[in-house]
Steps between C-alpha positions, in 0.01 A plus 500: 500500500470354852876529547492865389212564738683336791824683420314830464318450831794406724774717357252787472409457866863502612590793278190682619599447861847646447357788296251568782793527745673741263181703462427518873855596592491768230176637640649524849809670357282746313375632834832486689496875556193446720656239727863610530467687827850642540570862593522706182328244278224749415726801443489674163801405287788746473657543162784748544841362397651596837242297695542200269879522530464507880293179483775329299767620747304360794443170313874465431587584862240259644657177371761387246408358162214725391315332212226751426292783641131539420410861560182608676206543267127551498435158657738517795692796638812305601814417305582129492865394498582139409844348557682213329466270802118525490473749782341841462371814662222754475635854506285805568534796270687694769769226506389313810517120483146393594534121482766239417473133414747221435288291259173498311315307774518798736278724283173363355508720189838354405401133510163580339688669215726197469198267506320708238791531258717195570275252690771511773733311261719773351558503126353150461174631645507793259525255210217290646268801524570579134428142397181504708385811317553323168317191631209720603480627144519143364228380740279786396534397136480121547224522761261599222536156345445303821134434577419330826121496473284588206266791569197272464618257770309415816750712693422802283125450543537477882702823515246674275210388723689618809560836336136541403370414846751701706555816293867427434655612173707225340747613238580204276810469295444252218826320575482464877286482812315807623755780527320728739213478742357816649189571702228717348313741723164347590184687399294625794 
């Protein structure tokens, strides 16, 4: 049981750290429309076939080896063209090239996306994130069987006394340490 506890603690900590990086990078990406400050980024998306065809024409003319075009949407009002060599461009809906880059390190949203989805390791990183998700599920299940301190321990009594004297709510999970500490409003 001590080996399982040690294994659970250390691998859980490392997995948790990587999952925290994935979660934080995803949160920043969620709000990318607020911090991409390029001209046209806040424009309403156009959806006419002629305007979309013009965006593809400009993307093809801008550089050889077009890989994909992500059309403007509700989040960002620019089309994004990505090329096979890793370069790319933002194209306004009127066909103007707003910004170009030669690699992912020149635009923060590109390397954040790569960090979030691939841990900056390509397909290997994608596999690792999938395995980490499965490990998170396994740790959630096996963590219920690992008890570090019984609830009647001296540690538990000290935390309970602290909570009673300071007005802090302690939410106990029967299998672990206190999960959450939050301050109660003090009575006047």
